[in-house]
A tleap script that builds the chain and sets N, CA, C and O, in Angstrom:
source leaprc.protein.ff14SB
mol = sequence {
  NMET PRO PRO LEU PRO LYS ARG LYS TYR PRO
  LYS SER ARG GLN GLY LYS ARG ARG SER HIE
  LEU ALA ILE LYS MET PRO HIE VAL VAL GLU
  CYS PRO SER CYS ARG ALA PRO GLN LEU ALA
  HIE ARG ALA CYS PRO VAL CYS GLY LYS TYR
  ARG GLY ARG GLU VAL ILE THR MET PRO ILE
  ASP GLU LEU GLU CSER
}
set mol.1.N position { 27.648 -28.441 -22.867 }
set mol.1.CA position { 26.421 -28.632 -22.135 }
set mol.1.C position { 26.748 -28.622 -20.632 }
set mol.1.O position { 27.653 -29.331 -20.193 }
set mol.2.N position { 26.014 -27.820 -19.843 }
set mol.2.CA position { 26.318 -27.727 -18.421 }
set mol.2.C position { 25.912 -28.997 -17.684 }
set mol.2.O position { 25.067 -29.754 -18.163 }
set mol.3.N position { 26.513 -29.233 -16.517 }
set mol.3.CA position { 26.137 -30.416 -15.738 }
set mol.3.C position { 24.730 -30.263 -15.176 }
set mol.3.O position { 24.292 -29.156 -14.864 }
set mol.4.N position { 24.040 -31.365 -15.053 }
set mol.4.CA position { 22.668 -31.380 -14.551 }
set mol.4.C position { 22.628 -32.105 -13.211 }
set mol.4.O position { 23.468 -32.968 -12.956 }
set mol.5.N position { 21.659 -31.769 -12.342 }
set mol.5.CA position { 21.562 -32.472 -11.073 }
set mol.5.C position { 21.155 -33.938 -11.280 }
set mol.5.O position { 20.440 -34.267 -12.226 }
set mol.6.N position { 21.621 -34.800 -10.386 }
set mol.6.CA position { 21.320 -36.233 -10.502 }
set mol.6.C position { 19.847 -36.511 -10.264 }
set mol.6.O position { 19.258 -37.367 -10.924 }
set mol.7.N position { 19.235 -35.772 -9.297 }
set mol.7.CA position { 17.827 -35.995 -8.997 }
set mol.7.C position { 17.157 -34.681 -8.617 }
set mol.7.O position { 17.823 -33.690 -8.320 }
set mol.8.N position { 15.830 -34.690 -8.632 }
set mol.8.CA position { 15.063 -33.496 -8.292 }
set mol.8.C position { 14.995 -33.348 -6.774 }
set mol.8.O position { 14.661 -34.293 -6.059 }
set mol.9.N position { 15.317 -32.142 -6.293 }
set mol.9.CA position { 15.251 -31.898 -4.863 }
set mol.9.C position { 13.806 -31.596 -4.466 }
set mol.9.O position { 13.049 -31.050 -5.268 }
set mol.10.N position { 13.412 -31.947 -3.231 }
set mol.10.CA position { 12.034 -31.691 -2.797 }
set mol.10.C position { 11.739 -30.202 -2.658 }
set mol.10.O position { 12.642 -29.385 -2.477 }
set mol.11.N position { 10.454 -29.871 -2.746 }
set mol.11.CA position { 10.038 -28.473 -2.656 }
set mol.11.C position { 10.275 -27.906 -1.263 }
set mol.11.O position { 10.455 -26.698 -1.106 }
set mol.12.N position { 10.276 -28.777 -0.246 }
set mol.12.CA position { 10.529 -28.283 1.107 }
set mol.12.C position { 11.970 -27.790 1.237 }
set mol.12.O position { 12.220 -26.800 1.924 }
set mol.13.N position { 12.901 -28.453 0.599 }
set mol.13.CA position { 14.298 -28.002 0.650 }
set mol.13.C position { 14.446 -26.687 -0.101 }
set mol.13.O position { 15.177 -25.794 0.327 }
set mol.14.N position { 13.746 -26.578 -1.222 }
set mol.14.CA position { 13.773 -25.330 -1.979 }
set mol.14.C position { 13.185 -24.193 -1.149 }
set mol.14.O position { 13.689 -23.071 -1.185 }
set mol.15.N position { 12.115 -24.483 -0.397 }
set mol.15.CA position { 11.500 -23.476 0.450 }
set mol.15.C position { 12.415 -23.037 1.572 }
set mol.15.O position { 12.442 -21.857 1.924 }
set mol.16.N position { 13.170 -23.975 2.144 }
set mol.16.CA position { 14.120 -23.630 3.203 }
set mol.16.C position { 15.234 -22.740 2.660 }
set mol.16.O position { 15.701 -21.829 3.344 }
set mol.17.N position { 15.647 -23.008 1.444 }
set mol.17.CA position { 16.715 -22.216 0.843 }
set mol.17.C position { 16.234 -20.788 0.550 }
set mol.17.O position { 17.005 -19.833 0.648 }
set mol.18.N position { 14.966 -20.658 0.195 }
set mol.18.CA position { 14.425 -19.346 -0.166 }
set mol.18.C position { 13.644 -18.688 0.964 }
set mol.18.O position { 12.883 -17.754 0.711 }
set mol.19.N position { 13.805 -19.140 2.185 }
set mol.19.CA position { 12.997 -18.638 3.296 }
set mol.19.C position { 13.250 -17.156 3.580 }
set mol.19.O position { 12.349 -16.467 4.057 }
set mol.20.N position { 14.435 -16.659 3.303 }
set mol.20.CA position { 14.745 -15.258 3.576 }
set mol.20.C position { 14.258 -14.326 2.478 }
set mol.20.O position { 14.431 -13.114 2.599 }
set mol.21.N position { 13.656 -14.842 1.413 }
set mol.21.CA position { 13.199 -14.008 0.306 }
set mol.21.C position { 11.760 -13.522 0.495 }
set mol.21.O position { 11.218 -12.857 -0.388 }
set mol.22.N position { 11.138 -13.839 1.621 }
set mol.22.CA position { 9.752 -13.448 1.855 }
set mol.22.C position { 9.638 -11.931 1.986 }
set mol.22.O position { 10.573 -11.269 2.435 }
set mol.23.N position { 8.504 -11.393 1.598 }
set mol.23.CA position { 8.247 -9.961 1.701 }
set mol.23.C position { 7.889 -9.652 3.146 }
set mol.23.O position { 7.052 -10.331 3.740 }
set mol.24.N position { 8.517 -8.636 3.710 }
set mol.24.CA position { 8.283 -8.254 5.095 }
set mol.24.C position { 7.532 -6.928 5.152 }
set mol.24.O position { 7.655 -6.094 4.256 }
set mol.25.N position { 6.763 -6.748 6.205 }
set mol.25.CA position { 6.036 -5.500 6.403 }
set mol.25.C position { 7.020 -4.394 6.785 }
set mol.25.O position { 7.944 -4.645 7.559 }
set mol.26.N position { 6.847 -3.171 6.259 }
set mol.26.CA position { 7.734 -2.082 6.654 }
set mol.26.C position { 7.471 -1.682 8.102 }
set mol.26.O position { 6.343 -1.780 8.585 }
set mol.27.N position { 8.509 -1.235 8.783 }
set mol.27.CA position { 8.392 -0.829 10.180 }
set mol.27.C position { 7.916 0.614 10.221 }
set mol.27.O position { 8.695 1.539 9.990 }
set mol.28.N position { 6.637 0.803 10.516 }
set mol.28.CA position { 6.017 2.124 10.534 }
set mol.28.C position { 5.897 2.580 11.980 }
set mol.28.O position { 5.397 1.841 12.828 }
set mol.29.N position { 6.355 3.798 12.263 }
set mol.29.CA position { 6.263 4.387 13.598 }
set mol.29.C position { 5.518 5.720 13.509 }
set mol.29.O position { 5.253 6.225 12.419 }
set mol.30.N position { 5.186 6.275 14.670 }
set mol.30.CA position { 4.476 7.543 14.735 }
set mol.30.C position { 5.478 8.678 14.920 }
set mol.30.O position { 6.377 8.590 15.755 }
set mol.31.N position { 5.320 9.738 14.141 }
set mol.31.CA position { 6.198 10.905 14.266 }
set mol.31.C position { 5.934 11.576 15.613 }
set mol.31.O position { 4.780 11.857 15.938 }
set mol.32.N position { 6.981 11.841 16.408 }
set mol.32.CA position { 6.741 12.454 17.715 }
set mol.32.C position { 6.261 13.898 17.659 }
set mol.32.O position { 5.670 14.378 18.626 }
set mol.33.N position { 6.495 14.600 16.566 }
set mol.33.CA position { 6.092 16.002 16.510 }
set mol.33.C position { 4.709 16.202 15.896 }
set mol.33.O position { 3.938 17.027 16.387 }
set mol.34.N position { 4.377 15.469 14.837 }
set mol.34.CA position { 3.076 15.682 14.184 }
set mol.34.C position { 2.160 14.465 14.257 }
set mol.34.O position { 1.026 14.532 13.782 }
set mol.35.N position { 2.612 13.364 14.830 }
set mol.35.CA position { 1.833 12.134 15.022 }
set mol.35.C position { 1.402 11.469 13.713 }
set mol.35.O position { 0.448 10.690 13.706 }
set mol.36.N position { 2.081 11.760 12.622 }
set mol.36.CA position { 1.779 11.117 11.343 }
set mol.36.C position { 2.573 9.816 11.234 }
set mol.36.O position { 3.674 9.728 11.777 }
set mol.37.N position { 2.044 8.810 10.551 }
set mol.37.CA position { 2.815 7.580 10.368 }
set mol.37.C position { 3.980 7.797 9.414 }
set mol.37.O position { 3.844 8.472 8.393 }
set mol.38.N position { 5.131 7.214 9.757 }
set mol.38.CA position { 6.321 7.363 8.917 }
set mol.38.C position { 7.158 6.110 9.033 }
set mol.38.O position { 7.001 5.346 9.986 }
set mol.39.N position { 8.046 5.886 8.077 }
set mol.39.CA position { 8.976 4.779 8.155 }
set mol.39.C position { 10.040 5.080 9.201 }
set mol.39.O position { 10.457 6.228 9.361 }
set mol.40.N position { 10.474 4.052 9.906 }
set mol.40.CA position { 11.454 4.231 10.966 }
set mol.40.C position { 12.797 4.674 10.385 }
set mol.40.O position { 13.168 4.267 9.284 }
set mol.41.N position { 13.513 5.499 11.122 }
set mol.41.CA position { 14.848 5.987 10.774 }
set mol.41.C position { 14.863 6.807 9.491 }
set mol.41.O position { 15.849 6.797 8.754 }
set mol.42.N position { 13.771 7.515 9.225 }
set mol.42.CA position { 13.685 8.398 8.063 }
set mol.42.C position { 12.996 9.693 8.469 }
set mol.42.O position { 12.259 9.723 9.455 }
set mol.43.N position { 13.228 10.748 7.724 }
set mol.43.CA position { 12.580 12.027 8.019 }
set mol.43.C position { 11.085 11.916 7.748 }
set mol.43.O position { 10.657 11.189 6.852 }
set mol.44.N position { 10.306 12.639 8.525 }
set mol.44.CA position { 8.849 12.611 8.380 }
set mol.44.C position { 8.467 13.301 7.070 }
set mol.44.O position { 8.927 14.414 6.814 }
set mol.45.N position { 7.635 12.667 6.231 }
set mol.45.CA position { 7.244 13.312 4.969 }
set mol.45.C position { 6.243 14.441 5.164 }
set mol.45.O position { 6.020 15.222 4.238 }
set mol.46.N position { 5.630 14.551 6.349 }
set mol.46.CA position { 4.625 15.590 6.589 }
set mol.46.C position { 5.266 16.864 7.138 }
set mol.46.O position { 5.055 17.953 6.605 }
set mol.47.N position { 6.060 16.715 8.222 }
set mol.47.CA position { 6.632 17.915 8.848 }
set mol.47.C position { 8.113 18.108 8.526 }
set mol.47.O position { 8.641 19.197 8.749 }
set mol.48.N position { 8.798 17.091 8.013 }
set mol.48.CA position { 10.196 17.231 7.618 }
set mol.48.C position { 11.183 17.139 8.762 }
set mol.48.O position { 12.336 17.540 8.604 }
set mol.49.N position { 10.766 16.619 9.919 }
set mol.49.CA position { 11.659 16.528 11.068 }
set mol.49.C position { 12.176 15.107 11.243 }
set mol.49.O position { 11.512 14.132 10.892 }
set mol.50.N position { 13.382 15.021 11.797 }
set mol.50.CA position { 13.980 13.739 12.153 }
set mol.50.C position { 14.724 13.920 13.457 }
set mol.50.O position { 15.616 14.763 13.556 }
set mol.51.N position { 14.368 13.141 14.452 }
set mol.51.CA position { 14.955 13.176 15.793 }
set mol.51.C position { 14.897 14.577 16.406 }
set mol.51.O position { 15.855 15.033 17.030 }
set mol.52.N position { 13.758 15.250 16.220 }
set mol.52.CA position { 13.526 16.524 16.879 }
set mol.52.C position { 14.008 17.754 16.150 }
set mol.52.O position { 13.721 18.868 16.588 }
set mol.53.N position { 14.727 17.603 15.058 }
set mol.53.CA position { 15.174 18.791 14.338 }
set mol.53.C position { 14.720 18.717 12.874 }
set mol.53.O position { 14.517 17.635 12.324 }
set mol.54.N position { 14.568 19.882 12.269 }
set mol.54.CA position { 14.068 19.957 10.897 }
set mol.54.C position { 15.208 19.677 9.927 }
set mol.54.O position { 16.206 20.399 9.905 }
set mol.55.N position { 15.054 18.621 9.122 }
set mol.55.CA position { 16.087 18.259 8.157 }
set mol.55.C position { 15.627 18.497 6.721 }
set mol.55.O position { 16.450 18.573 5.809 }
set mol.56.N position { 14.317 18.613 6.519 }
set mol.56.CA position { 13.755 18.910 5.199 }
set mol.56.C position { 12.903 20.161 5.344 }
set mol.56.O position { 12.012 20.212 6.192 }
set mol.57.N position { 13.169 21.164 4.529 }
set mol.57.CA position { 12.364 22.383 4.552 }
set mol.57.C position { 11.088 22.122 3.775 }
set mol.57.O position { 11.107 21.865 2.572 }
set mol.58.N position { 9.972 22.197 4.503 }
set mol.58.CA position { 8.665 21.937 3.882 }
set mol.58.C position { 8.016 23.254 3.466 }
set mol.58.O position { 8.187 24.264 4.148 }
set mol.59.N position { 7.275 23.259 2.361 }
set mol.59.CA position { 6.558 24.479 1.972 }
set mol.59.C position { 5.510 24.859 3.034 }
set mol.59.O position { 4.897 23.985 3.648 }
set mol.60.N position { 5.315 26.153 3.240 }
set mol.60.CA position { 4.404 26.623 4.298 }
set mol.60.C position { 2.954 26.299 3.966 }
set mol.60.O position { 2.178 26.004 4.875 }
set mol.61.N position { 2.558 26.345 2.686 }
set mol.61.CA position { 1.160 26.109 2.327 }
set mol.61.C position { 0.728 24.684 2.654 }
set mol.61.O position { -0.454 24.465 2.920 }
set mol.62.N position { 1.624 23.712 2.646 }
set mol.62.CA position { 1.246 22.351 2.995 }
set mol.62.C position { 1.027 22.201 4.494 }
set mol.62.O position { 0.173 21.419 4.911 }
set mol.63.N position { 1.775 22.928 5.308 }
set mol.63.CA position { 1.632 22.814 6.755 }
set mol.63.C position { 0.360 23.481 7.256 }
set mol.63.O position { -0.221 23.022 8.239 }
set mol.64.N position { -0.090 24.556 6.604 }
set mol.64.CA position { -1.284 25.260 7.056 }
set mol.64.C position { -2.562 24.525 6.700 }
set mol.64.O position { -3.532 24.609 7.453 }
set mol.65.N position { -2.604 23.813 5.594 }
set mol.65.CA position { -3.860 23.163 5.189 }
set mol.65.C position { -4.020 21.803 5.787 }
set mol.65.O position { -5.024 21.134 5.539 }
savepdb mol mol.pdb
quit
């Protein structure tokens, strides 16, 4: 049988221990080339560019419509 704690710890102490587990909002920035919202430090899902150069080849039919 495993050892058990001597007493119940308060919920505030439990909250302090788990304070870093909170869900955070993603950091969304504007793409400098197409002005679409995108996650920071990732290639744009609309135009396929990252830091001014094309890193993902996008189909032409999606860019025209």
